[in-house]
C-alpha positions in Angstrom: -3.6 -77.4 -27.7 0.1 -77.7 -28.9 0.9 -74.7 -30.1 4.0 -76.3 -31.3 4.8 -79.2 -33.7 8.1 -80.7 -35.0 7.9 -81.8 -38.2 10.1 -84.1 -39.3 10.5 -84.7 -43.2 11.8 -87.6 -44.8 12.3 -86.6 -48.9 14.7 -87.0 -51.6 16.1 -84.5 -53.6 15.5 -86.3 -56.7 11.8 -86.2 -55.1 9.5 -84.0 -57.5 6.3 -84.4 -55.2 8.9 -84.3 -52.1 8.9 -80.6 -53.5 5.6 -79.9 -54.2 4.8 -81.6 -50.8 6.8 -79.4 -49.5 5.7 -75.8 -51.1 1.9 -77.2 -50.2 3.2 -77.6 -46.4 4.3 -73.8 -46.3 0.9 -72.6 -47.6 -0.2 -74.9 -44.7 1.8 -73.4 -42.5 1.3 -70.3 -43.5 -2.3 -70.3 -43.1 -1.4 -71.5 -40.0 0.6 -68.0 -38.7 -0.5 -67.5 -35.4 -2.2 -70.3 -34.2 0.7 -72.9 -34.5 4.2 -72.4 -34.7 6.4 -75.4 -36.8 9.9 -76.8 -36.1 11.3 -78.5 -39.5 13.5 -81.1 -40.2 14.7 -83.1 -42.7 16.0 -86.9 -42.9 17.4 -88.7 -45.9 15.7 -91.2 -48.3 17.0 -92.0 -51.4 15.0 -93.4 -54.5 17.9 -94.3 -57.0 20.7 -94.9 -54.6 22.5 -97.4 -57.5 22.8 -93.9 -60.6 26.1 -93.6 -60.9 28.3 -91.1 -63.5 26.4 -88.4 -65.7 22.8 -90.9 -65.2 20.4 -91.6 -67.5 17.3 -89.9 -69.3 14.8 -89.9 -66.6 11.6 -90.5 -69.5 13.6 -93.5 -70.3 14.6 -94.7 -66.2 10.7 -94.3 -65.0 9.5 -95.6 -67.9 12.1 -99.3 -67.5 11.1 -98.3 -63.5 7.2 -98.3 -63.8 6.6 -100.9 -67.1 4.9 -97.7 -69.1 5.6 -96.0 -72.4 7.9 -92.8 -72.2 5.1 -90.8 -73.7 2.6 -91.7 -70.3 5.9 -90.7 -68.2 6.1 -87.5 -70.1 2.3 -86.6 -69.8 2.4 -87.9 -66.1 5.9 -85.5 -65.4 3.9 -82.6 -67.7 1.2 -82.8 -64.9 3.7 -82.5 -61.9 5.0 -79.6 -63.9 2.1 -77.6 -63.7 1.2 -78.3 -60.3 4.9 -77.0 -59.3 4.5 -73.6 -61.5 1.0 -72.9 -60.0 3.4 -73.3 -56.3 5.8 -71.0 -57.4 8.6 -73.7 -58.0 10.9 -73.9 -60.7 10.9 -77.2 -62.8 11.0 -76.0 -65.8 13.3 -78.6 -67.0 12.0 -81.3 -65.5 11.4 -83.7 -68.2 15.3 -83.0 -69.0 16.8 -84.3 -66.5 19.6 -87.4 -65.7 18.9 -90.0 -62.8 21.1 -88.6 -60.0 22.9 -90.1 -56.8 22.0 -87.7 -53.9 23.9 -89.3 -51.4 26.0 -86.4 -50.8 24.0 -84.1 -51.3 21.7 -85.4 -48.3 25.2 -84.8 -46.5 24.8 -81.0 -47.2 21.8 -80.7 -46.3 23.5 -81.7 -43.0 25.8 -79.7 -43.0 23.5 -76.6 -43.7 21.3 -78.2 -40.6 23.6 -77.1 -38.6 24.3 -73.8 -40.0 20.4 -72.8 -39.6 20.2 -73.2 -43.4 19.0 -77.2 -44.0 15.8 -75.8 -45.6 17.7 -73.5 -47.8 19.9 -76.3 -48.9 17.1 -78.8 -49.8 15.8 -76.1 -51.7 18.3 -75.3 -53.7 19.1 -78.2 -54.5 15.7 -78.9 -55.8 16.0 -75.3 -58.1 19.2 -77.3 -59.6 17.7 -81.0 -60.4 14.0 -79.7 -61.7 14.9 -75.9 -62.7 18.2 -76.2 -64.6 18.3 -80.5 -64.7 21.6 -80.0 -63.1 23.8 -83.7 -62.1 22.8 -83.5 -57.9 25.5 -86.4 -57.8 28.1 -83.5 -59.3 30.1 -81.8 -56.7 31.1 -78.6 -58.8 26.8 -78.2 -58.8 26.4 -78.8 -54.8 28.7 -76.1 -54.3 27.4 -73.4 -56.3 24.0 -74.6 -55.1 26.0 -73.9 -51.2 26.9 -70.8 -52.4 23.8 -69.3 -54.2 23.1 -69.7 -50.1 25.2 -68.1 -48.4 26.8 -70.5 -47.2 31.1 -71.2 -47.5 32.1 -73.6 -50.2 35.1 -74.8 -48.9 33.6 -75.5 -46.2 31.0 -77.9 -47.7 33.9 -79.0 -49.7 35.7 -80.1 -46.9 32.8 -82.1 -45.6 32.5 -84.0 -49.2 35.9 -84.8 -49.3 35.6 -86.6 -46.2 33.2 -89.3 -44.6 31.5 -86.8 -42.7 27.9 -87.0 -42.6 27.9 -90.1 -44.1 26.8 -92.6 -40.9 23.9 -89.6 -40.2 22.6 -90.1 -43.7 22.9 -94.1 -43.4 21.3 -93.6 -39.7 17.9 -91.9 -41.0 17.8 -94.0 -44.2 17.8 -97.4 -41.6 15.7 -95.6 -39.1 12.8 -94.8 -41.9 12.9 -97.8 -43.4 12.2 -99.6 -40.0 9.8 -97.2 -39.7 8.0 -98.7 -42.2 8.3 -95.4 -45.0 8.8 -96.8 -48.4 7.9 -93.9 -50.5 8.3 -90.1 -49.6 7.7 -87.3 -48.8 6.6 -88.5 -45.4 5.8 -85.8 -43.0 6.2 -87.4 -38.8 4.5 -85.1 -37.1 6.1 -84.5 -33.4 7.5 -88.3 -33.6 4.2 -89.7 -33.0 2.0 -88.8 -36.9 2.8 -89.8 -40.2 0.8 -87.5 -43.3 2.2 -89.8 -46.2 2.7 -88.2 -49.5 2.3 -84.1 -51.2 -1.7 -83.5 -49.8 -3.0 -80.9 -50.0 -2.6 -77.3 -47.3 -6.1 -77.6 -47.0 -5.6 -81.0 -46.2 -2.7 -80.5 -44.3 -4.1 -78.0 -42.5 -6.6 -79.9 -41.4 -4.7 -82.7 -39.8 -2.1 -79.9 -38.4 -4.9 -78.6 -36.4 -5.9 -81.8 -35.0 -2.8 -82.9 -33.8 -2.2 -79.9 -32.2 -5.3 -80.3 -30.6 -5.0 -83.9 -29.3 -7.4 -85.5 -31.9 -5.0 -86.7 -34.7 -7.1 -88.7 -37.6 -3.9 -90.1 -39.0 
């Protein structure tokens, strides 16, 4: 059995199931502690790359996108809030958020990864967007998130003022589009096996064990 698995996570900061999916993965990894070890790398995916400015109220945007009423979308979002809360996530302002462009946030996730803080950066952005309904396309919001995880805001601002990591983000998006990833989250294990969606911790534990043992069913 290979006791270390590498997990590439394809996700967007604006995706609530991505936050839920990672929280479930954390529980699965904790359940496998002492049995398997893991390394994590986050990769960019943009659900709404054309978003700009202050964005559009989320229920209105989702209603138009999925052809369902705002009340139906509100109920679906409320279910996600319940799931997230049970996992210890802050989704308090989930229904009050607006659409947002996440390209710069993805650049900062790349930057934070070089300092060993990639997961913390991603989680800080999730918390800002779902917990506080902040505009994660706004650079000042991003910089406050940088400070909350103990990284240097001036260094982050220099990244945002440049084109650094822009090509890396675009390369991620193209690579996983070519690989057939059309929705997120997607968890690619050891560069070979994909687990799609925010699966329950028990399902993830079984899949990860099977992959490690060389008998994958994914």
